[in-house]
C-alpha positions in Angstrom: 32.3 -44.1 62.2 34.8 -45.8 59.6 32.4 -48.5 58.2 35.3 -50.7 56.8 36.3 -51.3 60.3 33.4 -53.9 60.8 33.8 -55.4 57.3 35.9 -58.8 56.5 38.6 -57.9 54.5 38.9 -60.5 52.1 42.5 -62.3 51.0 43.4 -62.7 47.7 43.6 -66.4 48.6 39.5 -65.8 49.7 38.7 -63.5 46.5 40.5 -66.6 44.1 38.0 -69.1 46.1 34.6 -67.0 45.3 35.6 -66.9 41.8 36.7 -70.5 41.3 33.4 -71.7 43.6 30.9 -69.4 41.5 32.4 -70.5 37.8 31.6 -74.3 39.2 28.4 -73.7 40.0 26.7 -73.7 36.7 23.5 -71.1 35.5 23.0 -70.9 31.9 20.4 -68.5 31.4 16.5 -69.9 33.2 18.6 -71.9 35.0 21.2 -69.4 37.7 19.1 -70.5 41.3 21.8 -72.6 42.9 24.7 -70.1 41.2 22.2 -66.7 42.5 22.2 -68.7 46.4 26.3 -69.0 46.1 26.6 -65.5 45.4 24.3 -64.4 48.1 26.4 -66.6 50.7 29.5 -65.5 49.4 28.5 -61.9 50.0 27.1 -62.3 53.4 30.7 -64.6 54.3 32.2 -60.8 53.2 30.4 -58.8 55.5 27.2 -58.0 53.1 23.5 -58.2 53.7 22.4 -60.8 50.5 19.0 -60.9 49.3 17.0 -62.7 46.1 14.8 -60.1 44.4 11.4 -60.8 42.5 13.3 -61.6 38.7 15.6 -63.7 40.5 19.1 -61.7 40.9 21.1 -61.9 43.8 21.6 -58.1 45.7 24.7 -57.7 48.1 24.3 -54.5 49.6 26.6 -52.6 52.2 25.5 -49.5 54.0 27.3 -46.8 55.5 25.2 -44.3 57.8 25.5 -41.6 60.1 22.7 -40.0 60.4 22.7 -37.5 58.0 19.4 -36.6 56.6 18.3 -38.7 53.4 18.7 -36.1 50.8 22.9 -36.5 51.4 22.8 -40.3 50.6 24.7 -41.5 47.8 24.1 -44.9 46.5 26.3 -46.9 44.0 25.1 -50.0 41.8 27.8 -52.8 40.7 25.7 -54.6 38.5 27.3 -58.0 37.0 25.4 -61.1 35.8 25.8 -64.7 37.0 23.8 -66.1 34.1 26.0 -68.4 31.1 25.3 -69.1 27.7 25.0 -73.2 27.4 28.7 -75.4 26.7 30.1 -77.7 29.6 33.7 -76.3 29.6 35.7 -78.1 33.0 37.0 -75.9 35.5 39.9 -76.2 36.3 43.2 -73.9 37.4 46.5 -74.3 35.3 50.0 -72.7 34.4 51.3 -71.5 31.9 54.2 -73.1 30.4 55.2 -70.6 27.8 55.7 -67.1 26.6 55.3 -63.5 28.3 53.2 -64.8 31.0 54.9 -68.4 31.7 54.2 -69.3 35.0 50.9 -67.4 35.6 47.5 -69.0 36.6 44.7 -69.6 34.4 40.5 -70.3 35.4 39.4 -72.2 32.6 35.4 -72.4 33.0 32.1 -71.5 31.6 31.3 -67.7 33.3 34.4 -67.2 33.7 35.1 -63.8 32.1 31.3 -63.5 31.1 30.8 -62.6 33.4 31.3 -64.3 36.8 34.5 -62.5 36.8 34.0 -59.2 36.6 31.0 -60.1 39.3 33.4 -61.8 41.8 35.6 -59.0 41.4 33.1 -56.4 41.8 32.0 -58.5 45.4 35.3 -58.4 46.7 35.4 -54.7 46.1 32.7 -53.8 47.4 33.7 -55.5 50.8 37.2 -53.7 50.8 36.4 -50.2 49.9 36.5 -47.9 52.3 33.6 -45.7 52.1 32.4 -42.4 53.1 29.6 -41.9 55.4 25.7 -42.3 53.5 27.1 -44.7 51.1 25.4 -47.6 49.5 26.9 -50.0 47.5 25.2 -52.7 45.5 26.0 -55.8 44.2 23.7 -57.1 41.4 24.1 -60.4 40.1 21.4 -60.6 37.6 20.2 -63.1 36.0 19.0 -63.4 31.9 21.6 -61.1 30.6 22.6 -63.8 27.6 18.4 -63.4 26.9 17.0 -61.0 24.6 14.6 -59.5 27.6 17.3 -59.7 30.4 14.7 -59.7 32.8 16.9 -59.3 36.1 18.5 -55.8 34.4 15.0 -54.6 33.7 13.4 -55.8 37.0 16.5 -54.1 39.3 16.1 -50.6 36.5 12.8 -50.6 37.8 13.4 -51.0 41.0 16.7 -48.9 41.7 17.5 -44.9 40.8 21.7 -45.2 41.8 23.8 -42.1 41.7 26.5 -43.7 39.9 27.0 -47.8 37.6 29.1 -49.9 37.4 28.8 -52.3 34.9 30.7 -55.7 35.3 31.4 -56.4 31.5 35.1 -58.3 30.6 36.5 -54.9 29.4 40.5 -56.2 30.4 42.1 -55.2 34.0 43.3 -52.1 32.2 40.4 -50.8 30.0 37.4 -49.0 30.1 34.6 -49.8 27.9 32.4 -46.3 27.2 29.6 -47.7 25.0 28.1 -50.8 23.6 26.0 -50.6 20.7 21.8 -51.6 20.1 20.5 -55.0 19.7 17.6 -56.1 17.8 16.6 -59.8 17.2 14.2 -60.9 13.8 12.4 -63.9 13.8 11.1 -64.8 9.9 8.3 -67.6 9.4 7.4 -68.8 5.4 4.9 -71.2 5.6 3.2 -72.0 1.9 1.4 -74.4 0.4 4.2 -77.6 -1.2 4.7 -77.2 -4.6 6.9 -79.9 -7.4 10.5 -78.4 -7.5 10.1 -78.1 -11.1 7.9 -75.9 -11.5 8.2 -72.1 -11.6 7.3 -71.1 -7.6 9.8 -70.2 -4.9 10.6 -72.6 -2.2 9.8 -71.4 1.6 14.2 -71.0 2.0 13.5 -69.3 -1.3 11.7 -66.4 -0.4 13.5 -66.5 3.3 16.7 -66.4 1.1 15.2 -63.6 -1.5 13.4 -61.3 2.0 17.1 -61.8 3.7 19.2 -60.4 0.2 16.7 -57.5 0.6 17.5 -56.8 4.4 21.1 -56.7 3.2 20.8 -54.3 0.6 18.5 -52.2 2.9 21.0 -52.0 5.9 24.4 -51.4 3.3 22.3 -48.3 1.8 21.3 -46.9 5.4 24.8 -47.5 6.4 26.1 -45.4 3.0 23.5 -42.7 4.3 24.4 -42.3 8.4 28.0 -43.8 8.7 30.2 -40.9 9.2 33.0 -42.4 7.6 30.8 -43.9 4.6 33.5 -43.0 2.0 36.6 -45.5 4.1 37.4 -48.7 3.1 36.7 -49.8 6.9 34.2 -48.3 8.3 34.6 -48.2 12.3 32.0 -51.3 13.7 30.3 -49.0 16.4 29.3 -47.0 13.7 27.1 -49.1 11.1 24.5 -52.0 11.2 26.2 -55.2 11.8 23.3 -58.1 10.3 23.7 -61.9 11.0 22.1 -65.1 10.3 21.4 -66.8 13.5 19.8 -69.6 12.6 18.2 -71.3 9.3 16.0 -73.9 9.5 13.3 -75.8 6.7 11.2 -78.4 6.4 7.7 -79.8 4.7 5.1 -82.7 5.6 4.0 -82.9 2.3 1.5 -80.1 2.3 3.1 -77.2 3.6 6.9 -76.2 3.2 8.3 -74.4 6.0 11.3 -72.3 6.6 12.4 -70.2 9.7 15.0 -67.6 10.3 16.6 -65.6 12.8 18.3 -62.7 12.4 20.2 -60.6 14.4 21.2 -56.6 14.2 23.6 -55.1 16.1 23.1 -50.8 15.8 24.8 -48.3 16.3 23.8 -44.7 17.7 22.1 -43.2 14.5 19.2 -45.2 13.8 17.0 -46.8 17.0 15.7 -50.5 17.2 11.9 -49.7 16.1 13.3 -47.6 13.2 15.2 -50.8 11.6 12.6 -52.7 12.1 10.5 -50.3 10.7 12.4 -50.4 7.6 12.4 -54.5 7.3 8.4 -54.9 7.9 8.8 -52.5 5.4 10.3 -54.7 2.9 8.2 -58.3 3.7 5.3 -57.8 1.6 4.6 -61.4 1.0 1.5 -62.6 2.6 3.2 -66.0 3.5 5.8 -64.1 5.2 5.4 -63.8 9.4 8.0 -61.2 10.9 8.6 -61.0 14.9 11.2 -58.8 16.7 12.8 -58.8 20.0 15.5 -57.8 22.1 14.8 -54.3 21.2 18.0 -52.3 22.5 19.8 -48.7 21.6 23.0 -48.4 22.0 24.4 -45.9 24.8 27.8 -44.6 25.1 29.6 -41.9 27.1 33.0 -39.7 26.9 36.1 -39.8 29.2 34.8 -37.3 31.0 32.2 -39.4 32.7 33.0 -39.5 36.5 32.7 -43.6 36.5 35.0 -43.4 33.7 37.3 -41.0 35.2 37.6 -43.0 38.2 38.1 -46.6 36.9 40.7 -44.5 34.7 42.5 -43.2 37.9 42.1 -46.1 39.6 44.0 -48.1 36.4 47.0 -45.2 36.6 47.4 -45.9 40.3 48.1 -49.9 39.3 50.6 -48.6 36.3 49.1 -49.2 33.4 47.7 -46.6 30.8 43.9 -46.6 30.4 42.6 -48.0 27.0 38.7 -46.7 26.5 37.0 -49.4 24.1 33.5 -49.5 22.6 31.4 -52.4 22.2 29.8 -54.3 19.2 28.3 -56.1 21.0 25.5 -55.1 23.7 24.8 -55.4 27.8 22.8 -54.8 31.0 24.4 -51.0 30.0 21.9 -50.8 27.3 18.9 -51.5 29.6 19.7 -49.6 32.7 21.1 -46.5 31.3 18.9 -45.0 29.5 16.7 -45.2 32.7 18.9 -43.8 35.0 20.3 -41.2 33.2 23.2 -41.6 35.9 27.3 -41.7 35.4 27.9 -45.0 34.1 30.3 -47.1 32.4 31.8 -51.2 32.2 34.6 -52.5 34.0 36.7 -56.0 34.3 38.7 -59.3 34.1 38.9 -61.2 31.0 39.6 -61.1 26.9 36.3 -60.5 25.9 37.5 -62.5 22.8 36.9 -65.3 24.6 33.0 -64.9 25.1 31.0 -67.7 24.5 34.1 -69.7 23.1 35.1 -73.6 24.0 38.3 -72.2 25.5 36.9 -69.7 28.4 39.2 -68.8 30.6 40.9 -65.9 32.8 43.9 -65.1 34.4 43.8 -64.9 37.9 47.0 -62.1 38.1 44.6 -60.0 36.2 41.5 -61.1 38.5 42.9 -59.7 41.4 44.3 -56.5 40.3 40.9 -55.7 38.8 39.9 -55.9 42.4 42.5 -53.5 43.2 41.5 -51.3 40.1 37.5 -51.9 41.6 38.3 -50.8 45.3 40.3 -47.5 44.5 37.5 -46.5 41.9 34.7 -47.7 44.2 36.2 -45.1 46.9 37.0 -42.5 44.9 34.1 -42.3 42.9 32.1 -42.0 46.4 34.3 -39.3 47.5 33.5 -37.1 44.2 29.8 -38.0 44.3 29.6 -36.9 48.1 32.0 -33.5 47.1 29.5 -32.5 44.2 26.3 -33.5 45.9 27.9 -31.1 48.5 28.1 -28.0 46.1 25.2 -29.1 43.9 22.3 -29.8 46.5 19.5 -29.0 43.7 20.5 -31.6 41.7 19.9 -34.3 44.4 17.6 -36.9 42.8 15.3 -38.9 44.9 16.3 -42.6 45.1 13.4 -45.4 45.2 14.3 -48.3 47.4 14.7 -52.1 46.1 11.0 -53.2 45.4 9.4 -56.0 46.8 12.1 -57.9 47.7 12.3 -60.8 50.5 15.6 -60.8 52.6 17.0 -64.2 52.5 14.7 -65.2 49.7 15.5 -68.7 48.8 18.8 -68.6 50.0 
């Protein structure tokens, strides 16, 4: 049986309609339900089975079976996210007027790059790909990726056990992201009795500034001791701890002075988020300080010979370009699922990631369509390689866990 023969082949115009509709449906983190419903509707129109899981993520499934034993089955997960950061960018298509891209159409809108463009490209590619028998594709529109909790990906990580995964994140149509740095988020709160500003005591903001300065000194010490390029003038960003103040606020009611700080850390592979937390806690010797941490994610990276990276790279070459491997200083759902699934994995998707979270976020429609062709080729070649590998090494079979507690059509 040719499983693709029953699939409605999405035209390029249809693919663009899917993207425009999903971008036009707002989905800031924790308010994704309407967009998830639209995702499932588009998935069904493309011939996939669609449902919404307990965490609120959309799951679109395409399965091809021939009656062979279950241990011969291959499952590939295409994991994107449907939530966005806040910010209303009017959704519109415009033509580029000047430069080498003059005449090309671009779609403006929050989430066009991060990451509804990659998600829609995976959905359309999943409907187009010719699958070998006993292959299942799942396209996951996870919720909450833009928060420290990634609740959608965490639920999916517990529910599935794929043999390979492509993460939908902007890499540029000719780029393949091999890894992401880890993350740690610090919440610092200080509350102390008010005193006169002419007195000898430090204010709550002074105490917060002093601790943050000690943290930065400790981070610099750790970087110098562990970074392989410590002696260079500009060490590679992927190999160092990066620190940033994300918010700073102070207040006083005349009796108590308060200061609150949120700090973010991007973490390389040589330190875990829990180890960095321990270093920071050791610096907080003032009893008026309260520390809390969240968003613990370890860095993760694969090499170019990873089967997913190879499949994507070969597909990019087939489209006429040289693949560009990348290591990202941000964090993605790859960090959540990779340590659990321990399967071939890499990230791919259309779009310029420098536009993520910006007021000028936009996506080239030509790039979007090209990425669909890359993903279609990559899915097909990856599925064939996985089946060949399983046939040659049957002892390497891993037991897949079923999608748990999912009601078909729930909330759709």
